[in-house]
All heavy atoms as TSV, in Angstrom:
chain	resi	resn	atom	element	x	y	z
A	1	MET	N	N	57.470	-56.814	48.939
A	1	MET	CA	C	56.581	-56.916	47.735
A	1	MET	C	C	56.322	-58.359	47.571
A	1	MET	O	O	57.175	-59.244	47.714
A	1	MET	CB	C	57.288	-56.340	46.566
A	1	MET	CG	C	56.513	-56.408	45.266
A	1	MET	SD	S	57.352	-55.776	43.892
A	1	MET	CE	C	58.726	-56.818	43.636
A	2	SER	N	N	55.145	-58.731	47.072
A	2	SER	CA	C	54.756	-60.072	46.802
A	2	SER	C	C	53.780	-60.083	45.624
A	2	SER	O	O	53.145	-59.125	45.358
A	2	SER	CB	C	54.208	-60.829	48.028
A	2	SER	OG	O	53.068	-60.178	48.506
A	3	LEU	N	N	53.666	-61.272	45.076
A	3	LEU	CA	C	52.710	-61.486	43.981
A	3	LEU	C	C	51.661	-62.567	44.417
A	3	LEU	O	O	52.011	-63.506	45.085
A	3	LEU	CB	C	53.402	-61.953	42.658
A	3	LEU	CG	C	54.413	-60.961	42.079
A	3	LEU	CD1	C	55.207	-61.680	40.932
A	3	LEU	CD2	C	53.740	-59.771	41.530
A	4	LEU	N	N	50.439	-62.405	43.958
A	4	LEU	CA	C	49.462	-63.438	44.220
A	4	LEU	C	C	48.500	-63.532	43.042
A	4	LEU	O	O	48.271	-62.604	42.280
A	4	LEU	CB	C	48.674	-63.131	45.547
A	4	LEU	CG	C	47.879	-61.868	45.691
A	4	LEU	CD1	C	46.523	-62.023	45.214
A	4	LEU	CD2	C	47.834	-61.522	47.138
A	5	ARG	N	N	47.860	-64.732	42.993
A	5	ARG	CA	C	46.844	-64.985	42.033
A	5	ARG	C	C	45.524	-64.621	42.678
A	5	ARG	O	O	45.305	-64.898	43.867
A	5	ARG	CB	C	46.822	-66.384	41.519
A	5	ARG	CG	C	48.015	-66.668	40.612
A	5	ARG	CD	C	48.034	-68.082	40.150
A	5	ARG	NE	N	48.184	-68.948	41.320
A	5	ARG	CZ	C	47.775	-70.227	41.324
A	5	ARG	NH1	N	47.151	-70.753	40.296
A	5	ARG	NH2	N	47.966	-70.948	42.440
A	6	ALA	N	N	44.617	-64.071	41.937
A	6	ALA	CA	C	43.294	-63.683	42.413
A	6	ALA	C	C	42.266	-63.843	41.360
A	6	ALA	O	O	42.546	-63.849	40.110
A	6	ALA	CB	C	43.299	-62.250	42.948
A	7	ALA	N	N	40.985	-64.041	41.775
A	7	ALA	CA	C	39.858	-64.116	40.859
A	7	ALA	C	C	39.187	-62.749	40.843
A	7	ALA	O	O	38.908	-62.172	41.899
A	7	ALA	CB	C	38.910	-65.159	41.287
A	8	VAL	N	N	38.787	-62.272	39.700
A	8	VAL	CA	C	38.075	-61.114	39.489
A	8	VAL	C	C	36.606	-61.166	40.056
A	8	VAL	O	O	35.933	-62.088	39.565
A	8	VAL	CB	C	38.081	-60.520	38.083
A	8	VAL	CG1	C	37.135	-59.297	37.955
A	8	VAL	CG2	C	39.491	-60.263	37.612
A	9	GLU	N	N	36.236	-60.363	40.965
A	9	GLU	CA	C	34.847	-60.361	41.461
A	9	GLU	C	C	34.030	-59.338	40.528
A	9	GLU	O	O	32.893	-59.527	40.258
A	9	GLU	CB	C	34.748	-59.933	42.867
A	9	GLU	CG	C	35.296	-61.021	43.811
A	9	GLU	CD	C	34.374	-62.225	43.947
A	9	GLU	OE1	O	33.168	-62.012	44.109
A	9	GLU	OE2	O	34.909	-63.345	43.920
A	10	SER	N	N	34.676	-58.189	40.288
A	10	SER	CA	C	34.017	-57.159	39.482
A	10	SER	C	C	35.030	-56.157	39.024
A	10	SER	O	O	36.206	-56.088	39.503
A	10	SER	CB	C	32.921	-56.407	40.295
A	10	SER	OG	O	33.579	-55.720	41.412
A	11	TYR	N	N	34.686	-55.408	37.914
A	11	TYR	CA	C	35.621	-54.475	37.311
A	11	TYR	C	C	34.863	-53.168	37.108
A	11	TYR	O	O	33.723	-53.201	36.560
A	11	TYR	CB	C	36.156	-55.085	36.011
A	11	TYR	CG	C	36.911	-54.072	35.188
A	11	TYR	CD1	C	38.126	-53.534	35.564
A	11	TYR	CD2	C	36.373	-53.651	33.936
A	11	TYR	CE1	C	38.780	-52.619	34.819
A	11	TYR	CE2	C	36.987	-52.688	33.148
A	11	TYR	CZ	C	38.225	-52.204	33.665
A	11	TYR	OH	O	38.870	-51.243	32.907
A	12	ASP	N	N	35.387	-52.118	37.379
A	12	ASP	CA	C	34.855	-50.751	37.142
A	12	ASP	C	C	35.638	-50.121	36.001
A	12	ASP	O	O	36.720	-49.630	36.090
A	12	ASP	CB	C	34.997	-49.901	38.400
A	12	ASP	CG	C	34.351	-48.492	38.188
A	12	ASP	OD1	O	34.068	-48.095	37.129
A	12	ASP	OD2	O	34.255	-47.838	39.254
A	13	PRO	N	N	35.018	-50.107	34.775
A	13	PRO	CA	C	35.706	-49.562	33.627
A	13	PRO	C	C	35.984	-48.047	33.677
A	13	PRO	O	O	36.909	-47.560	33.104
A	13	PRO	CB	C	34.842	-49.922	32.507
A	13	PRO	CG	C	33.453	-50.102	33.016
A	13	PRO	CD	C	33.686	-50.525	34.408
A	14	LEU	N	N	35.141	-47.290	34.393
A	14	LEU	CA	C	35.318	-45.900	34.533
A	14	LEU	C	C	36.580	-45.544	35.402
A	14	LEU	O	O	37.385	-44.626	35.033
A	14	LEU	CB	C	34.058	-45.156	35.009
A	14	LEU	CG	C	32.877	-45.262	34.096
A	14	LEU	CD1	C	31.643	-44.656	34.776
A	14	LEU	CD2	C	33.154	-44.657	32.826
A	15	ALA	N	N	36.706	-46.214	36.494
A	15	ALA	CA	C	37.835	-46.004	37.404
A	15	ALA	C	C	39.020	-46.874	36.992
A	15	ALA	O	O	40.082	-46.663	37.594
A	15	ALA	CB	C	37.394	-46.321	38.809
A	16	HIS	N	N	38.882	-47.879	36.196
A	16	HIS	CA	C	39.914	-48.868	35.832
A	16	HIS	C	C	40.427	-49.496	37.061
A	16	HIS	O	O	41.610	-49.560	37.273
A	16	HIS	CB	C	40.973	-48.203	34.901
A	16	HIS	CG	C	41.742	-49.229	34.055
A	16	HIS	ND1	N	41.158	-50.190	33.338
A	16	HIS	CD2	C	43.077	-49.425	33.965
A	16	HIS	CE1	C	42.016	-50.875	32.723
A	16	HIS	NE2	N	43.260	-50.496	33.084
A	17	THR	N	N	39.507	-49.961	37.907
A	17	THR	CA	C	39.859	-50.697	39.167
A	17	THR	C	C	39.032	-51.947	39.220
A	17	THR	O	O	38.016	-52.182	38.478
A	17	THR	CB	C	39.414	-49.883	40.437
A	17	THR	OG1	O	38.150	-49.583	40.450
A	17	THR	CG2	C	40.297	-48.582	40.455
A	18	ALA	N	N	39.508	-52.921	40.023
A	18	ALA	CA	C	38.849	-54.167	40.161
A	18	ALA	C	C	38.703	-54.613	41.712
A	18	ALA	O	O	39.609	-54.199	42.432
A	18	ALA	CB	C	39.610	-55.259	39.338
A	19	ASN	N	N	37.710	-55.423	41.916
A	19	ASN	CA	C	37.632	-56.036	43.146
A	19	ASN	C	C	38.112	-57.525	42.945
A	19	ASN	O	O	37.510	-58.152	41.998
A	19	ASN	CB	C	36.204	-56.027	43.765
A	19	ASN	CG	C	35.774	-54.627	44.057
A	19	ASN	OD1	O	36.480	-53.788	44.261
A	19	ASN	ND2	N	34.399	-54.468	44.112
A	20	VAL	N	N	39.027	-58.012	43.690
A	20	VAL	CA	C	39.576	-59.301	43.426
A	20	VAL	C	C	39.702	-60.118	44.666
A	20	VAL	O	O	39.856	-59.598	45.813
A	20	VAL	CB	C	41.033	-59.197	42.814
A	20	VAL	CG1	C	40.938	-58.600	41.408
A	20	VAL	CG2	C	41.966	-58.405	43.649
A	21	ARG	N	N	39.517	-61.440	44.580
A	21	ARG	CA	C	39.529	-62.370	45.698
A	21	ARG	C	C	40.792	-63.285	45.552
A	21	ARG	O	O	40.869	-63.977	44.679
A	21	ARG	CB	C	38.239	-63.203	45.723
A	21	ARG	CG	C	38.094	-64.096	46.937
A	21	ARG	CD	C	36.749	-64.691	47.012
A	21	ARG	NE	N	35.628	-63.735	47.023
A	21	ARG	CZ	C	35.226	-63.007	48.036
A	21	ARG	NH1	N	35.873	-63.128	49.181
A	21	ARG	NH2	N	34.194	-62.200	47.868
A	22	PRO	N	N	41.684	-63.105	46.475
A	22	PRO	CA	C	42.957	-63.938	46.405
A	22	PRO	C	C	42.599	-65.479	46.477
A	22	PRO	O	O	41.790	-65.869	47.269
A	22	PRO	CB	C	43.728	-63.538	47.702
A	22	PRO	CG	C	43.249	-62.208	48.029
A	22	PRO	CD	C	41.823	-62.196	47.568
A	23	LEU	N	N	43.157	-66.242	45.532
A	23	LEU	CA	C	42.873	-67.651	45.433
A	23	LEU	C	C	43.325	-68.386	46.671
A	23	LEU	O	O	42.683	-69.313	47.178
A	23	LEU	CB	C	43.536	-68.218	44.216
A	23	LEU	CG	C	42.950	-67.660	42.904
A	23	LEU	CD1	C	43.697	-68.378	41.735
A	23	LEU	CD2	C	41.450	-67.817	42.772
A	24	ALA	N	N	44.399	-68.003	47.316
A	24	ALA	CA	C	44.959	-68.636	48.518
A	24	ALA	C	C	44.185	-68.217	49.815
A	24	ALA	O	O	44.442	-68.840	50.813
A	24	ALA	CB	C	46.498	-68.342	48.606
A	25	HIS	N	N	43.372	-67.147	49.680
A	25	HIS	CA	C	42.705	-66.604	50.885
A	25	HIS	C	C	41.288	-66.246	50.414
A	25	HIS	O	O	40.905	-65.036	50.363
A	25	HIS	CB	C	43.366	-65.414	51.493
A	25	HIS	CG	C	44.825	-65.724	51.852
A	25	HIS	ND1	N	45.180	-66.314	52.988
A	25	HIS	CD2	C	46.000	-65.380	51.183
A	25	HIS	CE1	C	46.548	-66.453	53.059
A	25	HIS	NE2	N	46.970	-65.917	51.950
A	26	PRO	N	N	40.426	-67.233	50.080
A	26	PRO	CA	C	39.168	-66.967	49.499
A	26	PRO	C	C	38.162	-66.171	50.377
A	26	PRO	O	O	37.100	-65.614	49.869
A	26	PRO	CB	C	38.599	-68.307	49.136
A	26	PRO	CG	C	39.389	-69.283	50.042
A	26	PRO	CD	C	40.731	-68.654	50.213
A	27	ALA	N	N	38.451	-66.079	51.663
A	27	ALA	CA	C	37.588	-65.272	52.544
A	27	ALA	C	C	37.891	-63.717	52.438
A	27	ALA	O	O	37.148	-62.918	52.980
A	27	ALA	CB	C	37.658	-65.697	53.989
A	28	SER	N	N	39.019	-63.412	51.842
A	28	SER	CA	C	39.460	-62.006	51.720
A	28	SER	C	C	38.989	-61.461	50.359
A	28	SER	O	O	38.773	-62.129	49.411
A	28	SER	CB	C	40.975	-61.937	51.699
A	28	SER	OG	O	41.484	-62.445	52.917
A	29	LEU	N	N	38.848	-60.125	50.364
A	29	LEU	CA	C	38.459	-59.415	49.100
A	29	LEU	C	C	39.268	-58.122	49.142
A	29	LEU	O	O	39.187	-57.310	50.037
A	29	LEU	CB	C	36.967	-59.062	49.114
A	29	LEU	CG	C	36.469	-58.338	47.847
A	29	LEU	CD1	C	36.595	-59.298	46.640
A	29	LEU	CD2	C	34.970	-58.018	48.036
A	30	LEU	N	N	40.018	-57.894	48.058
A	30	LEU	CA	C	40.674	-56.621	47.835
A	30	LEU	C	C	39.777	-55.754	46.991
A	30	LEU	O	O	39.407	-56.165	45.838
A	30	LEU	CB	C	41.997	-56.867	47.158
A	30	LEU	CG	C	42.992	-57.832	47.935
A	30	LEU	CD1	C	44.187	-58.035	47.030
A	30	LEU	CD2	C	43.338	-57.293	49.264
A	31	VAL	N	N	39.446	-54.536	47.457
A	31	VAL	CA	C	38.513	-53.727	46.679
A	31	VAL	C	C	39.201	-52.523	46.112
A	31	VAL	O	O	40.142	-51.963	46.687
A	31	VAL	CB	C	37.325	-53.265	47.580
A	31	VAL	CG1	C	36.469	-54.479	48.064
A	31	VAL	CG2	C	37.811	-52.489	48.781
A	32	ASP	N	N	38.701	-52.021	44.994
A	32	ASP	CA	C	39.114	-50.910	44.281
A	32	ASP	C	C	40.622	-50.889	44.005
A	32	ASP	O	O	41.316	-49.881	44.170
A	32	ASP	CB	C	38.754	-49.597	45.032
A	32	ASP	CG	C	37.271	-49.443	45.145
A	32	ASP	OD1	O	36.503	-49.857	44.277
A	32	ASP	OD2	O	36.864	-48.885	46.192
A	33	VAL	N	N	41.133	-52.062	43.552
A	33	VAL	CA	C	42.533	-52.232	43.217
A	33	VAL	C	C	42.753	-51.604	41.874
A	33	VAL	O	O	42.106	-51.993	40.877
A	33	VAL	CB	C	42.895	-53.730	43.323
A	33	VAL	CG1	C	44.404	-53.865	42.925
A	33	VAL	CG2	C	42.628	-54.319	44.632
A	34	PRO	N	N	43.713	-50.672	41.708
A	34	PRO	CA	C	44.019	-50.173	40.409
A	34	PRO	C	C	44.453	-51.236	39.441
A	34	PRO	O	O	45.151	-52.155	39.894
A	34	PRO	CB	C	45.096	-49.108	40.704
A	34	PRO	CG	C	45.106	-48.863	42.132
A	34	PRO	CD	C	44.547	-50.131	42.774
A	35	VAL	N	N	44.151	-51.070	38.223
A	35	VAL	CA	C	44.614	-51.981	37.173
A	35	VAL	C	C	45.630	-51.323	36.287
A	35	VAL	O	O	45.542	-50.165	35.926
A	35	VAL	CB	C	43.342	-52.448	36.248
A	35	VAL	CG1	C	43.827	-53.315	35.162
A	35	VAL	CG2	C	42.264	-53.094	37.124
A	36	LEU	N	N	46.694	-52.058	36.010
A	36	LEU	CA	C	47.836	-51.506	35.179
A	36	LEU	C	C	47.213	-50.947	33.895
A	36	LEU	O	O	46.375	-51.539	33.232
A	36	LEU	CB	C	48.696	-52.685	34.814
A	36	LEU	CG	C	50.110	-52.374	34.316
A	36	LEU	CD1	C	50.885	-51.589	35.408
A	36	LEU	CD2	C	50.901	-53.612	33.926
A	37	GLY	N	N	47.710	-49.783	33.491
A	37	GLY	CA	C	47.079	-48.989	32.412
A	37	GLY	C	C	47.020	-49.707	31.130
A	37	GLY	O	O	46.111	-49.515	30.363
A	38	ASN	N	N	48.002	-50.606	30.788
A	38	ASN	CA	C	47.930	-51.257	29.506
A	38	ASN	C	C	47.120	-52.597	29.497
A	38	ASN	O	O	47.134	-53.289	28.568
A	38	ASN	CB	C	49.304	-51.486	28.932
A	38	ASN	CG	C	50.182	-52.386	29.756
A	38	ASN	OD1	O	49.825	-52.804	30.828
A	38	ASN	ND2	N	51.307	-52.753	29.212
A	39	CYS	N	N	46.480	-52.873	30.613
A	39	CYS	CA	C	45.618	-54.130	30.719
A	39	CYS	C	C	44.238	-53.770	30.172
A	39	CYS	O	O	43.581	-52.930	30.750
A	39	CYS	CB	C	45.636	-54.655	32.121
A	39	CYS	SG	S	44.591	-56.111	32.380
A	40	ALA	N	N	43.867	-54.471	29.155
A	40	ALA	CA	C	42.498	-54.190	28.616
A	40	ALA	C	C	41.430	-54.656	29.512
A	40	ALA	O	O	41.394	-55.763	30.081
A	40	ALA	CB	C	42.354	-54.957	27.258
A	41	GLY	N	N	40.480	-53.788	29.758
A	41	GLY	CA	C	39.298	-54.039	30.693
A	41	GLY	C	C	38.490	-55.253	30.267
A	41	GLY	O	O	37.938	-55.943	31.143
A	42	ASP	N	N	38.415	-55.582	28.959
A	42	ASP	CA	C	37.573	-56.753	28.609
A	42	ASP	C	C	38.202	-58.100	28.944
A	42	ASP	O	O	37.571	-59.112	28.908
A	42	ASP	CB	C	37.387	-56.690	27.077
A	42	ASP	CG	C	38.597	-56.768	26.234
A	42	ASP	OD1	O	39.684	-56.473	26.778
A	42	ASP	OD2	O	38.501	-57.049	24.988
A	43	LEU	N	N	39.434	-58.057	29.523
A	43	LEU	CA	C	40.086	-59.313	30.010
A	43	LEU	C	C	39.616	-59.489	31.492
A	43	LEU	O	O	39.955	-60.581	32.039
A	43	LEU	CB	C	41.617	-59.141	29.907
A	43	LEU	CG	C	42.179	-58.940	28.542
A	43	LEU	CD1	C	43.653	-58.805	28.594
A	43	LEU	CD2	C	41.820	-60.232	27.706
A	44	LEU	N	N	39.084	-58.447	32.124
A	44	LEU	CA	C	38.800	-58.532	33.592
A	44	LEU	C	C	37.304	-58.926	33.848
A	44	LEU	O	O	36.637	-58.296	34.563
A	44	LEU	CB	C	39.134	-57.217	34.230
A	44	LEU	CG	C	40.615	-56.811	34.037
A	44	LEU	CD1	C	40.848	-55.468	34.614
A	44	LEU	CD2	C	41.528	-57.829	34.699
A	45	VAL	N	N	36.913	-60.046	33.263
A	45	VAL	CA	C	35.541	-60.553	33.417
A	45	VAL	C	C	35.444	-61.268	34.794
A	45	VAL	O	O	36.487	-61.694	35.278
A	45	VAL	CB	C	35.104	-61.448	32.255
A	45	VAL	CG1	C	35.050	-60.700	30.991
A	45	VAL	CG2	C	36.001	-62.636	32.201
A	46	GLU	N	N	34.281	-61.377	35.348
A	46	GLU	CA	C	34.021	-62.019	36.620
A	46	GLU	C	C	34.630	-63.409	36.503
A	46	GLU	O	O	34.273	-64.187	35.592
A	46	GLU	CB	C	32.594	-61.996	36.986
A	46	GLU	CG	C	32.337	-62.630	38.353
A	46	GLU	CD	C	30.859	-62.598	38.690
A	46	GLU	OE1	O	30.122	-61.819	38.104
A	46	GLU	OE2	O	30.525	-63.375	39.655
A	47	GLY	N	N	35.419	-63.837	37.504
A	47	GLY	CA	C	35.969	-65.206	37.508
A	47	GLY	C	C	37.283	-65.322	36.924
A	47	GLY	O	O	37.979	-66.349	37.087
A	48	ALA	N	N	37.728	-64.388	36.056
A	48	ALA	CA	C	39.009	-64.469	35.424
A	48	ALA	C	C	40.191	-64.379	36.508
A	48	ALA	O	O	40.076	-63.753	37.495
A	48	ALA	CB	C	39.215	-63.310	34.491
A	49	THR	N	N	41.221	-65.221	36.217
A	49	THR	CA	C	42.364	-65.233	37.178
A	49	THR	C	C	43.382	-64.092	36.788
A	49	THR	O	O	43.669	-64.091	35.599
A	49	THR	CB	C	42.960	-66.614	37.162
A	49	THR	OG1	O	42.074	-67.564	37.499
A	49	THR	CG2	C	44.201	-66.666	38.101
A	50	VAL	N	N	43.779	-63.339	37.688
A	50	VAL	CA	C	44.696	-62.283	37.451
A	50	VAL	C	C	45.917	-62.322	38.472
A	50	VAL	O	O	45.827	-62.972	39.428
A	50	VAL	CB	C	44.026	-60.875	37.596
A	50	VAL	CG1	C	43.001	-60.645	36.474
A	50	VAL	CG2	C	43.426	-60.675	38.933
A	51	LEU	N	N	46.988	-61.638	38.081
A	51	LEU	CA	C	48.125	-61.533	38.901
A	51	LEU	C	C	48.080	-60.158	39.550
A	51	LEU	O	O	47.907	-59.180	38.918
A	51	LEU	CB	C	49.400	-61.701	38.104
A	51	LEU	CG	C	50.724	-61.836	38.900
A	51	LEU	CD1	C	50.751	-63.131	39.691
A	51	LEU	CD2	C	51.881	-61.914	37.871
A	52	VAL	N	N	48.295	-60.135	40.886
A	52	VAL	CA	C	48.239	-58.889	41.688
A	52	VAL	C	C	49.532	-58.754	42.414
A	52	VAL	O	O	50.102	-59.684	43.011
A	52	VAL	CB	C	47.074	-58.962	42.733
A	52	VAL	CG1	C	46.984	-57.749	43.531
A	52	VAL	CG2	C	45.722	-59.176	42.020
A	53	GLN	N	N	50.068	-57.552	42.358
A	53	GLN	CA	C	51.289	-57.186	43.010
A	53	GLN	C	C	50.906	-56.478	44.286
A	53	GLN	O	O	50.093	-55.498	44.254
A	53	GLN	CB	C	52.203	-56.352	42.177
A	53	GLN	CG	C	53.513	-56.023	42.888
A	53	GLN	CD	C	54.469	-55.364	41.883
A	53	GLN	OE1	O	54.158	-55.176	40.693
A	53	GLN	NE2	N	55.656	-55.042	42.414
A	54	LEU	N	N	51.464	-56.910	45.474
A	54	LEU	CA	C	51.141	-56.278	46.762
A	54	LEU	C	C	52.484	-55.642	47.302
A	54	LEU	O	O	53.540	-56.263	47.186
A	54	LEU	CB	C	50.645	-57.285	47.742
A	54	LEU	CG	C	49.328	-58.000	47.482
A	54	LEU	CD1	C	49.084	-59.068	48.468
A	54	LEU	CD2	C	48.171	-56.983	47.489
A	55	TRP	N	N	52.378	-54.482	47.944
A	55	TRP	CA	C	53.472	-53.883	48.622
A	55	TRP	C	C	53.247	-53.944	50.093
A	55	TRP	O	O	52.110	-54.065	50.584
A	55	TRP	CB	C	53.682	-52.426	48.145
A	55	TRP	CG	C	54.221	-52.353	46.770
A	55	TRP	CD1	C	55.570	-52.288	46.449
A	55	TRP	CD2	C	53.535	-52.193	45.528
A	55	TRP	NE1	N	55.675	-52.154	45.056
A	55	TRP	CE2	C	54.398	-52.112	44.484
A	55	TRP	CE3	C	52.102	-52.169	45.252
A	55	TRP	CZ2	C	54.064	-51.998	43.188
A	55	TRP	CZ3	C	51.747	-52.015	43.902
A	55	TRP	CH2	C	52.719	-51.975	42.960
A	56	ASP	N	N	54.349	-53.881	50.896
A	56	ASP	CA	C	54.169	-53.901	52.352
A	56	ASP	C	C	53.361	-52.807	52.902
A	56	ASP	O	O	52.833	-53.039	54.025
A	56	ASP	CB	C	55.637	-53.874	52.972
A	56	ASP	CG	C	56.448	-55.131	52.580
A	56	ASP	OD1	O	55.815	-56.123	52.271
A	56	ASP	OD2	O	57.710	-55.026	52.610
A	57	ASP	N	N	53.236	-51.682	52.279
A	57	ASP	CA	C	52.473	-50.574	52.785
A	57	ASP	C	C	50.994	-50.676	52.413
A	57	ASP	O	O	50.219	-49.779	52.602
A	57	ASP	CB	C	53.061	-49.188	52.325
A	57	ASP	CG	C	52.863	-49.048	50.786
A	57	ASP	OD1	O	52.358	-50.004	50.158
A	57	ASP	OD2	O	53.198	-47.964	50.262
A	58	ALA	N	N	50.569	-51.970	51.966
A	58	ALA	CA	C	49.191	-52.235	51.708
A	58	ALA	C	C	48.689	-51.720	50.312
A	58	ALA	O	O	47.613	-51.860	49.975
A	58	ALA	CB	C	48.178	-51.706	52.759
A	59	GLY	N	N	49.622	-51.205	49.496
A	59	GLY	CA	C	49.256	-50.863	48.159
A	59	GLY	C	C	49.199	-52.096	47.299
A	59	GLY	O	O	49.849	-53.106	47.581
A	60	ALA	N	N	48.469	-52.064	46.217
A	60	ALA	CA	C	48.285	-53.171	45.261
A	60	ALA	C	C	47.933	-52.676	43.896
A	60	ALA	O	O	47.449	-51.592	43.728
A	60	ALA	CB	C	47.178	-54.077	45.806
A	61	VAL	N	N	48.270	-53.561	42.878
A	61	VAL	CA	C	47.844	-53.284	41.550
A	61	VAL	C	C	47.550	-54.587	40.857
A	61	VAL	O	O	48.314	-55.563	41.063
A	61	VAL	CB	C	48.952	-52.398	40.795
A	61	VAL	CG1	C	50.287	-53.192	40.637
A	61	VAL	CG2	C	48.434	-51.906	39.432
A	62	VAL	N	N	46.600	-54.565	39.993
A	62	VAL	CA	C	46.339	-55.763	39.076
A	62	VAL	C	C	47.210	-55.591	37.974
A	62	VAL	O	O	47.146	-54.682	37.176
A	62	VAL	CB	C	44.841	-55.883	38.688
A	62	VAL	CG1	C	44.647	-56.955	37.705
A	62	VAL	CG2	C	43.889	-55.981	39.863
A	63	LEU	N	N	48.126	-56.600	37.744
A	63	LEU	CA	C	49.036	-56.547	36.585
A	63	LEU	C	C	48.463	-57.022	35.278
A	63	LEU	O	O	48.840	-56.609	34.282
A	63	LEU	CB	C	50.316	-57.409	36.977
A	63	LEU	CG	C	51.082	-57.007	38.172
A	63	LEU	CD1	C	52.253	-57.898	38.466
A	63	LEU	CD2	C	51.603	-55.574	37.967
A	64	GLY	N	N	47.502	-57.959	35.380
A	64	GLY	CA	C	46.852	-58.507	34.206
A	64	GLY	C	C	46.412	-59.921	34.371
A	64	GLY	O	O	46.565	-60.528	35.485
A	65	PRO	N	N	45.978	-60.594	33.310
A	65	PRO	CA	C	45.514	-62.010	33.373
A	65	PRO	C	C	46.686	-62.931	33.700
A	65	PRO	O	O	47.818	-62.616	33.363
A	65	PRO	CB	C	44.995	-62.259	31.967
A	65	PRO	CG	C	44.797	-60.962	31.318
A	65	PRO	CD	C	45.763	-60.013	31.920
A	66	PHE	N	N	46.359	-63.984	34.405
A	66	PHE	CA	C	47.321	-65.058	34.771
A	66	PHE	C	C	46.946	-66.269	33.987
A	66	PHE	O	O	45.819	-66.656	33.982
A	66	PHE	CB	C	47.268	-65.350	36.258
A	66	PHE	CG	C	48.282	-66.345	36.723
A	66	PHE	CD1	C	49.627	-65.921	36.924
A	66	PHE	CD2	C	48.010	-67.694	36.804
A	66	PHE	CE1	C	50.570	-66.821	37.388
A	66	PHE	CE2	C	48.912	-68.552	37.173
A	66	PHE	CZ	C	50.252	-68.216	37.487
A	67	GLY	N	N	47.911	-66.817	33.320
A	67	GLY	CA	C	47.650	-67.967	32.369
A	67	GLY	C	C	46.809	-67.464	31.212
A	67	GLY	O	O	47.162	-66.461	30.637
A	68	ASN	N	N	45.754	-68.126	30.983
A	68	ASN	CA	C	44.928	-67.655	29.863
A	68	ASN	C	C	43.874	-66.623	30.270
A	68	ASN	O	O	43.150	-66.067	29.478
A	68	ASN	CB	C	44.188	-68.866	29.119
A	68	ASN	CG	C	43.228	-69.535	30.036
A	68	ASN	OD1	O	42.949	-69.138	31.097
A	68	ASN	ND2	N	42.625	-70.663	29.539
A	69	GLY	N	N	43.841	-66.327	31.552
A	69	GLY	CA	C	42.928	-65.303	32.103
A	69	GLY	C	C	41.490	-65.758	32.188
A	69	GLY	O	O	40.650	-64.981	32.694
A	70	ALA	N	N	41.203	-66.924	31.754
A	70	ALA	CA	C	39.827	-67.414	31.769
A	70	ALA	C	C	39.370	-67.945	33.110
A	70	ALA	O	O	40.232	-68.285	33.913
A	70	ALA	CB	C	39.631	-68.474	30.727
A	71	PRO	N	N	38.115	-67.861	33.486
A	71	PRO	CA	C	37.710	-68.407	34.757
A	71	PRO	C	C	37.846	-69.910	34.824
A	71	PRO	O	O	38.016	-70.586	33.883
A	71	PRO	CB	C	36.135	-68.027	34.767
A	71	PRO	CG	C	35.852	-67.275	33.562
A	71	PRO	CD	C	37.111	-67.259	32.702
């Protein structure tokens, strides 16, 4: 398991998922990543920095804003 910071590319409020770009690997894009249930969707604006938890089996979840969450 590892944690990484990522920038929100887009957020789907109906599915409560996000597409995020890892800050350390800007050429990568994680798509349709589930967002933790208690994370408000209005915090997931394009460019906001979030914390993402990754598991070895390729699963991931957006935990919420990192820092102030602003772009």
